[in-house]
N, C-alpha and C positions, 0 to 999 in steps of 0.2 A: 871607185873612190874608196881607197882606205878607211878604214874605220881609226877611231882618235878616244882618246879619255881628255878627260879636263872639267873645267866648268862649263855650266852649259848658259847657253849667248847672256849677255846681261839684260835683265827687268828695263833696266832705265835708259839704256839708248835709244835714239830716234831712228827704229831701222828704215830700209829702205831698200829694193830689189840691189841695186849694186852693190850691198854690203855680205852678196852669197853667190859664191857660183854654186848653178844650178844643173844637175845633173840628169840623171835619167828618170822617167818617169814609175811611179810604184802605185799610181792605181788611176783610176780615172771614174766620178762620178757628175751624176746630173749636171750640177753645179759646178763643175771645174774639175780641178785634176790634183793630184799629191804628186811633188817632184822629192829628189834625192837631192839635198843639198848640202853644203857648209858653210860658215862665214867666216867672210877674209882675215877677220885678225884671229880667231881660235882654230880656224880649222875642227870644230866640232860639225861631225854630220848629225844635220835635222831633217826632219821632213816638212818640206813646205807646200802647204794646205791652199792653192789661189781656187779661188772661187769670181766668179764674175756677178757682178753689182746687173748688170741686165735681167742675168737669170733667177735670180734672189729676188727681184720684183716683180719679174714675170708671175713666178711662182706663190708670191707671196709671203716667203718664208726669213724675210730677213729678221722678223723677231726673233725663230728659232736659231738662227749666228750669233745674233745679241746674246740670246739665254745661254748657248753654246760657251761664250767664251766669259762671260759672267760667271759663270759657274765651273766650268775646267781650270780655268786661269787659278783659282781659289783652292782648290785640290792638291794634299800631298800625301801623297801613297804609293807602296813598292809598286802596285799593281794597278795603276790608273794613270794611260798616258799621260807626261806635262805637256800641258799648253805654256808654251817660255813669254809668247807674247806676240803681238798684230801688229799689220803696220795696210795700209793700203794708200792705191791712187785714184784716176776719174775712173777708172774702169773695173779694177779688181779691187779686192779685201787676199790677204794676206795672209794667215793662220802660221806662226810659228810654232812646231810641233817637234817632241821627243820623237826622235827616230828608233821604229823596230826592227831590228836585221833580218825577223825572220818573218813580218808579215802577216796574214789573216789567217787566224785560226782554222776559218771556211777553207780556205787554200790545202791549208791540212790537213782536212778533214775530207777532200777531196780525193787528194795523194794518195792515204792511207784505205779511206773505203770507212774506217770506224777504228776508233781507239783502245788501249787499252785498259783493265779496271784500274791501274795503278799509276796513268798518266791524267786519267779522268779524274781519278780523285787528289791528287794535285791542283789540278786544273780547279774544277769545285770548290777547292777549298780558299785556292786566291781568289777567286771572283766573287768569292762569297764574303772574304775579307775584305774588299775592294770596296764590295753594297756595302756590307754593314759602317764602315766608315765612310758612307758617302748618307748613308740616315744616319749617321751620330752628326753631319752638318745639315740634316735635312734637306736632302736632295734624293729622290726617288731619279733611276735610270730611263727606267720604261720603255728601253730596246736592248737590252740586252739577248743578244745572237753569236755565231760565229764570226758573222760579218764584220762587226763592231768588237770583236777582241785580236787582239795584235798580240803574237811572239817576241819576244827581247832576245838575243844574244845569246844569252844564258838557260832559255827554255821558259824563263814565265810571263804568267801574262801579262798584257795591258788592255784595261779597257780604255774603248774611245768613243769616240762622235757621241757629245752628249747631247746632240739637237734639241733631242724629244724630254731631255731632264729638266725636271723642275724641282723648284722651292717648293715644299711640303708643308706651308702651313695648315693646307685644308684637304679636304677631301676633292677630289677632283672631278669629270666626266667625259672630256676630251677623250675620244678613242684615235689612237695614236700609235705603236709599236709594230713589228710586223706576225702579220696575220697567225702563225703558225706557234707565236708565243705570246699571242695575245690571253691573259686570264678571263674566265665566265666572266668577273664582274663587268667588263669592258667590254666584251661579247655584249652584252646585257645592257649596257649603256650605265649602270650603277657607277654610284662615287667609289673612288678607288684611290687606295693607301702604300705606303713604301712595298705591300704583301704582294704589290703588282710583281718584284722584283722576286720573290720568294720562289713563286710559282716558275719564272721563266730560268731560276735558275735548275728547276726538274727537269724542265724542256729541254735545258742546254746537256746536262747529264744524261738523259736519254740520246738526244741524236750524238754524243761525240761517243757513245756505247756501240750505237745502232749505226748510225749513219744517216739518219733520217730523222724529223723527229718526230715526237708522237703520236698529233694527231693531224697531223699529213693525209691528206684524201684528195681522192680524183674534182673535186670542187670542191669553191669558197665555201655556197653553202653547205658542205656537209662536214666539214673541219669547222664551223661556227657550231653547228650540229655538237659535233661529239666533244668540242673545248667545253657547250653547257651543260653538258651531262658530266664531263670529266670520263669518258669514256677511250681507253686505250688498252692497248695488250703491252704485254712483255715477250721477247725473243724468247728462246729456253736460253740462248749463250747467257742472260743476264744473269746473276748468280745473286743468293735470298738477300744476302745483304743490302743490295745495290736495287733490290728490288723494294726493299722496307723504306729506304732513305728516298726513293723518288713516287713512292705514293704515298708518303706523307707530305708530301712538297705541290702535287698535284691534288689537291683535295679543292670542290666547289668551295664549300664555307670558309673564305681566309682568317677565318677568327683561329680555324686548326688547321692552319700550315704549322710547318718546323720552324725555328727562329733561325737565322742565319748563321748562329753561337752554334745553334742545335744541330746543324747542316756539320760544321766543322770541328764538332766534337761527337760526332753519330760513330757508332763503329765502322761502319764501311769505309769511312773518310783514315780512322784514325790507323787502319790494318795497313793500309796501303800508302799513308805520306805523311810525313814528319815534319812540321815546317821549323825550318830556320831563319828566326826571325830576320827581316829583312830591314837596314837603312831605311828613314824616310829621309830624301833630302830638299 
């Protein structure tokens, strides 16, 4: 399906499935699949996420979908995947999402094994900038990992999958997110706040440069133990500046972690990446 440029699908239209030409599958999940599609009016490529109501009900995750729609539909940042609209029929819910040409960061990491410091610095800056924006809107993502980050046609990142995210009016105690990326306060079932995302940026930086997460172990119990202690080691390939950045994010005490602004201004990031300010549309 060829690429196109132009305005995104109208938020005011009452969408239905016949408004789209549905193409190849982009991915499959527990509750449904994502397809490349384009609306028949503007021919703009979109990702059409199709979820089965029966599966959502069976796994008691309807509230997560409602949360994802409520939150993602109102976020406007160049490094956050747009949710343009949604509609439903008797059996399915359809999310009309921005299409990211190069797919998951996870698949890119699998293909390459690990990424260069220059490329990783760009990605860490963009993720930090997007999360800082989320936090300014009182939204915590809580499930940052390579599978939930996409790459667009220009090689920029797009944070996706806001199913676990919350409006951060209060400290929460829900255990969620991916085991390798869980911070100590969540592993220990302590209240947590936006600083869980700071920790996740540290784990992400480590994984992009190494090819595996910092606390990956043979068993879940071992992973939990290492996270609680903040115990990990650096490969010899990691430079001193990036070790400094990661070690100041993977801090057991949330109050002592670098803020996202400090990450973006860290010497390692600045030495490898100078952002060109992207327009928020």
